C-alpha positions in Angstrom: 30.9 -18.2 -20.1 31.8 -16.6 -23.4 30.6 -18.4 -26.6 29.9 -17.8 -30.3 26.2 -17.7 -30.8 24.0 -17.4 -33.9 20.2 -16.6 -33.8 19.4 -17.2 -37.4 20.9 -19.4 -40.1 23.3 -17.6 -42.4 23.3 -14.4 -40.4 26.3 -13.1 -38.5 27.2 -14.9 -35.2 28.5 -13.0 -32.2 30.5 -13.6 -29.1 28.6 -13.1 -25.9 28.0 -14.3 -22.4 25.7 -17.3 -22.0 25.0 -19.7 -19.1 27.6 -22.4 -18.2 26.6 -25.9 -19.1 26.1 -28.7 -16.5 27.2 -32.3 -16.9 24.6 -34.9 -17.7 24.5 -37.8 -15.3 26.5 -39.9 -17.7 28.6 -37.1 -19.0 31.1 -34.3 -18.3 31.8 -30.7 -18.8 35.1 -29.9 -20.5 36.9 -26.6 -20.2 37.8 -26.0 -23.9 41.5 -25.4 -24.5 41.3 -25.6 -28.3 38.6 -26.2 -30.9 38.9 -26.7 -34.6 37.0 -24.7 -37.2 35.5 -27.1 -39.7 33.4 -26.8 -42.9 30.7 -28.9 -41.1 30.3 -25.9 -38.7 29.6 -23.7 -41.8 27.0 -26.2 -43.0 25.3 -26.1 -39.6 25.4 -22.3 -39.6 23.8 -22.3 -43.1 20.9 -24.5 -41.9 21.9 -27.7 -43.5 21.7 -29.8 -40.3 18.1 -30.6 -39.1 19.4 -31.4 -35.5 20.3 -27.7 -34.8 17.9 -25.7 -32.6 18.3 -21.9 -32.5 19.9 -20.0 -30.8 23.0 -22.2 -31.2 26.6 -22.4 -30.3 28.6 -24.3 -33.0 31.9 -26.2 -32.7 32.6 -30.0 -32.6 36.4 -30.5 -32.8 37.7 -30.0 -29.3 40.3 -30.8 -26.7 40.5 -29.6 -23.1 40.4 -30.5 -19.4 37.5 -32.2 -17.6 35.9 -29.5 -15.4 32.9 -31.4 -13.9 31.8 -35.0 -13.9 28.3 -36.6 -13.7 27.5 -39.1 -11.0 27.4 -42.1 -13.3 30.9 -41.5 -14.9 33.5 -44.0 -13.6 36.6 -43.6 -15.9 37.2 -39.8 -15.8 37.7 -37.1 -13.2 38.2 -33.4 -13.0 41.7 -32.4 -14.4 41.9 -35.1 -17.0 43.2 -34.0 -20.4 40.7 -35.2 -23.1 39.4 -35.1 -26.6 36.4 -36.7 -28.1 35.1 -37.8 -31.5 32.4 -35.5 -33.0 30.0 -38.5 -32.8 29.2 -39.1 -29.1 27.8 -42.6 -28.9 25.3 -44.0 -26.4 27.2 -47.2 -25.9 24.2 -49.5 -25.7 22.3 -49.5 -29.0 22.8 -52.4 -31.5 25.4 -50.4 -33.5 27.4 -49.7 -30.4 27.2 -53.3 -29.3 29.2 -54.4 -32.4 31.7 -51.5 -32.1 30.2 -49.2 -34.6 29.9 -46.2 -32.3 30.5 -43.8 -35.3 27.0 -44.7 -36.6 25.3 -44.9 -33.1 21.6 -45.0 -33.4 21.2 -42.5 -30.5 24.3 -40.4 -31.1 24.7 -36.8 -30.0 27.1 -34.3 -31.6 28.4 -31.2 -29.8 27.8 -28.2 -32.0 24.8 -29.9 -33.7 22.4 -31.8 -31.4 23.4 -29.5 -28.6 25.6 -26.5 -27.9 29.2 -27.0 -29.0 32.8 -26.0 -28.4 33.1 -22.4 -29.7 32.8 -21.6 -26.0 34.8 -21.7 -22.8 32.9 -24.9 -21.7 31.1 -27.7 -23.4 28.9 -30.6 -22.1 29.6 -34.1 -23.5 27.4 -37.2 -23.2 28.3 -40.8 -22.2 31.9 -39.9 -21.2 32.9 -43.4 -20.4 32.2 -44.4 -24.0 33.5 -41.3 -25.8 36.3 -39.5 -24.1 39.9 -40.1 -25.3 42.9 -39.3 -23.1 45.3 -36.7 -24.6 48.9 -37.5 -24.0 50.9 -34.9 -22.0 53.3 -34.4 -24.8 50.5 -33.5 -27.3 49.3 -30.0 -27.5 45.6 -29.2 -27.2 45.6 -27.7 -30.7 46.8 -30.9 -32.2 44.4 -33.0 -30.1 41.5 -30.8 -31.2 42.3 -31.6 -34.8 41.9 -35.3 -34.2 38.2 -35.2 -33.2 36.8 -34.7 -36.7 39.2 -34.0 -39.6 42.1 -36.2 -38.8 40.3 -39.1 -37.3 37.7 -38.9 -40.0 40.4 -39.0 -42.7 42.2 -41.9 -40.9 39.2 -44.1 -40.9 38.2 -43.1 -44.4 41.7 -44.0 -45.8 42.8 -46.9 -43.6 39.6 -48.6 -42.4 36.9 -47.9 -45.0 39.3 -47.3 -47.9 41.6 -50.2 -47.1 44.6 -48.4 -48.5 47.6 -50.5 -49.5 51.2 -49.6 -50.2 51.8 -48.9 -53.8 48.2 -48.0 -54.6 47.1 -44.7 -56.2 44.9 -42.6 -54.0 43.1 -39.6 -55.3 42.0 -36.9 -52.8 39.4 -34.4 -54.1 39.4 -31.3 -51.9 42.4 -30.3 -49.9 40.9 -28.6 -46.8 41.5 -30.0 -43.4 40.1 -33.5 -44.0 41.7 -33.7 -47.5 45.1 -32.7 -46.3 44.9 -35.2 -43.5 43.9 -37.9 -46.0 46.9 -37.0 -48.2 49.3 -37.3 -45.2 47.8 -40.6 -44.0 47.7 -42.2 -47.5 51.3 -41.1 -48.2 52.4 -42.5 -44.8 50.7 -45.8 -45.7 52.9 -46.1 -48.8 50.4 -45.0 -51.3 51.0 -42.6 -54.2 48.6 -39.7 -53.9 47.0 -37.4 -56.4 45.7 -34.2 -54.8 42.9 -32.2 -56.5 41.9 -28.7 -55.6 41.2 -25.3 -57.0 43.6 -23.5 -54.6 47.4 -23.4 -55.5 48.1 -22.9 -51.8 46.1 -26.0 -50.8 48.0 -28.0 -53.5 51.3 -26.7 -52.2 50.4 -28.0 -48.8 49.3 -31.3 -50.3 52.7 -31.7 -52.0 54.4 -30.9 -48.7 52.4 -33.6 -46.9 53.2 -36.3 -49.4 51.2 -35.9 -52.6 53.1 -37.3 -55.6 50.9 -35.4 -58.1 48.7 -32.3 -57.9 45.8 -31.3 -60.1 44.6 -27.7 -60.3 40.9 -28.1 -61.0 40.7 -24.6 -62.5 43.3 -25.5 -65.2 41.9 -28.8 -66.6 38.5 -29.4 -68.2 38.0 -32.8 -66.7 39.7 -33.6 -63.4 38.7 -37.3 -63.5 40.3 -37.8 -66.9 43.5 -36.1 -65.6 43.5 -38.4 -62.6 43.2 -41.4 -64.9 46.1 -40.2 -67.0 48.4 -39.6 -64.0 47.6 -43.0 -62.4 47.8 -45.1 -65.5 44.1 -46.0 -65.7 42.6 -44.6 -62.5 43.0 -44.5 -58.8 42.6 -47.6 -56.7 41.0 -45.5 -53.9 39.5 -42.1 -54.3 38.0 -39.7 -51.6 35.6 -36.8 -52.0 36.9 -34.8 -49.0 35.0 -31.6 -50.0 31.4 -32.7 -50.5 29.9 -31.4 -53.7 28.1 -33.0 -56.7 31.1 -32.1 -58.9 33.8 -33.6 -56.6 31.7 -36.7 -55.8 31.2 -37.5 -59.5 34.9 -36.7 -60.3 36.0 -39.1 -57.5 33.9 -41.9 -58.9 34.8 -41.2 -62.5 38.6 -41.2 -61.7 38.6 -44.8 -60.4 40.1 -47.8 -62.2 38.2 -51.1 -62.5 37.1 -52.4 -59.1 38.3 -49.1 -57.4 36.9 -47.8 -54.2 35.2 -44.4 -53.7 34.8 -43.1 -50.1 32.4 -40.1 -49.6 33.7 -38.1 -46.6 32.5 -34.5 -47.4 28.9 -33.7 -46.6 26.6 -33.4 -49.6 23.8 -31.0 -48.7 21.1 -30.8 -51.4 17.7 -29.2 -51.7 16.4 -32.4 -53.2 18.0 -34.6 -50.6 20.0 -36.5 -53.2 23.2 -36.2 -55.2 23.7 -37.5 -58.8 26.3 -40.3 -58.9 27.7 -41.9 -62.1 26.2 -45.3 -61.2 26.6 -46.7 -64.8 30.4 -46.5 -64.3 30.0 -48.1 -60.8 28.2 -51.1 -62.3 30.4 -51.5 -65.4 33.7 -51.3 -63.4 32.4 -53.0 -60.3 33.3 -50.0 -58.1 32.7 -49.8 -54.4 30.9 -46.7 -53.1 31.4 -46.2 -49.4 30.6 -43.6 -46.8 32.7 -42.7 -43.8 31.4 -40.9 -40.7 34.1 -40.1 -38.2 35.8 -42.7 -36.0 34.8 -44.3 -32.7 36.8 -43.5 -29.6 37.9 -47.1 -29.1 39.5 -47.0 -32.6 41.9 -44.1 -31.7 44.9 -46.1 -30.2 46.5 -47.2 -33.6 46.2 -43.6 -34.9 47.6 -42.2 -31.7 50.5 -44.6 -31.8 51.4 -43.5 -35.3 51.3 -39.9 -34.1 53.5 -40.7 -31.1 56.0 -42.5 -33.4 56.1 -39.4 -35.7 54.8 -41.3 -38.7 51.8 -39.0 -38.7 52.1 -35.3 -38.0 48.7 -33.7 -37.4 50.5 -30.8 -35.7 51.7 -29.7 -39.1 48.1 -29.3 -40.2 47.5 -26.6 -37.7 48.3 -23.7 -39.9 46.8 -20.8 -38.0 45.4 -19.9 -34.6 42.7 -17.3 -33.9 41.0 -16.0 -30.9 37.3 -16.7 -30.2 36.4 -13.2 -31.2 37.5 -13.9 -34.8 35.4 -17.0 -35.2 32.2 -15.4 -36.5 34.1 -13.8 -39.5 36.2 -17.0 -40.1 33.0 -19.1 -40.1 31.3 -16.9 -42.6 34.4 -16.8 -44.8 34.4 -20.6 -45.2 31.5 -20.3 -47.6 33.5 -18.6 -50.2 37.1 -19.4 -49.4 37.6 -22.5 -47.3 40.9 -22.6 -45.6 43.5 -25.0 -47.0 44.8 -25.8 -43.5 43.3 -26.0 -40.0 42.3 -23.1 -37.9 42.1 -23.5 -34.1 40.2 -21.1 -31.9 41.3 -20.1 -28.4 38.1 -19.9 -26.3 39.8 -18.2 -23.4 41.0 -15.1 -25.4 
């Protein structure tokens, strides 16, 4: 099969022929019809993920058709249209037993713990626990965007963030996850403040429901600006980018007893990120993490998509062939895309 491969961290990847994967006993091989390009893929390429073994094929947001099925799989067969969360759970550990598959103790992640979906085929573990059926009326490009950015944003806003109609929600970083969070929060009846350094990203945020937009290059203190716009601070704030600056600004922009949700990855040479904990104590803030969404939690989100309340299809702003992925992956380090890019593995 054709796949995007890198041999060394931070050095150019290339498209080349590699061996086809085989399904594990409890898993499947999926023929990839669309796969999203995410900043997490860039982090992996940079060497920020200890699970990656070189040489490596990245890619973790995918949708496609089941090509081969392991002997222990009972719910799926060849020809099924499917997508999958980026966290593939084992289904049997204590976390899975209580429904928290997104933090499975023995999780695997395509594109990180093993070769991923920047390829014509990808192997997935524990199919009966992790696969999600893709409705016939949904495009593969839209379905691929659900696996990480949209489902991650949905859980961060609705489940972890507990958004309520009429609340102020601040979203720091308007890439794929951030724009999804803007759309989901606005559809939930919240008033959204979008914060980013890109005018194009902020234009999209306004299009997807943001009531206010803050250009971080034009104000000395984005948290102070958020507090001004929201009359005292956001009820809920998300760092959807993942940097010490946006993390601190998200916490500092909250009102009393507000809720911060960390969604963006925070790689650090020291392994820690400074957080304004004095403010968290004084204002009794909640600081929460959010790590994807389990397959069993997809139905409410899919129903809102089916009803047209949520439009993840609008977040697919460009489509590129597999051959263009290496350059697009490298470009994310300096100019992250405001929207969603979906690669076509067959071209």
